N, C-alpha and C positions, 0 to 999 in steps of 0.2 A: 300082232301088237295094234292097240288102238292108235286112231288118230287123235291128233291134238284137237280141239273144238276149234281153233286157229286156222289148221289146216282144212277142215270139213267146211267152214266158212269160204275161206276161198275156192274149192271143188265146187261149191250151191254155185256160187257167183260166176263160175265159168260156167257151170250149165245153162243158166239162165242166160250168160252170156251168147254163147252157141244157139238157144232155142229163138234169145232176139234175132239175132243174125239171118237165124232159118226163116223169121218172120218177113226178113227185108230190112230192117233196123239197122241203121251204122252205130256203131258203139262211138262215142266224141270222147267220153272221160270217163274213167273206174276208178273208184274210189278215193272221189275228191272230196277233196277237205276245207272247209270254209270256216267263218265265225260262227257258227252254228250247228254246225256240225257234218260227217261226214255223209258222201251219198255215195251209194254201192256202183252205182252204172246208171251213166245218163248217156239218153239214145236218141236219134233223130231219125223217123221216117218223112218224108214228102215235107208237111207243113209241122207237124207234131214233133214234142220233145218230148221224153219221156224220160222221168225220174226213180229209180227202181231201189228199193230196200230188201234186201234178200236176206231172207230171216230160214234157217234150217234147223229143224226142230222133230224128234221122233214121235210126240205125242200131244201135241195140239195142233188144232185149226188155225189154219192161217190168219183172221179176223181173230184170235182170240191173243195172237204174238205181240201183234202194234198197238201200243196202248196209246192212248191219247196222247199223253206228254211226248210221245218220242214222234206221232203223227204231227205235232206242232212244231216239233222241232227240225222235221223233216223239210213241212212245207216251208218253215224262215230258210233254211238251208236253198232249198230250190231258187227261193226270192232272192237269195245272196247271190247266187250263181247266174242270174238271170239279169240282176242291178251290174254286177260285175262284165259281162259280156255284153252290156247294153241291148240286152234283147225285149223288145215290147211283146207283150201278153194281148192276143186279141180274143175279144167271146166268136165263139161259133156260132 
């Protein structure tokens, strides 16, 4: 039986989550919904906050999957999260 797109997406997110944990990140939010959209995974390591959009496709290169409109929505969602949590960004 073929898996639904939703189930494949959830499994891809779980795979990425395990990978980030193996790299030493702590997952602080999953499928966080803000007024500009959803962020699949928000993780932290030391002083770095990571916002992750998970895409699972069979026949596409990674940079072909997320388009400019989606990138802008992701950026706005990340800024929304930061403002709601009163987190200030620092230049590195």
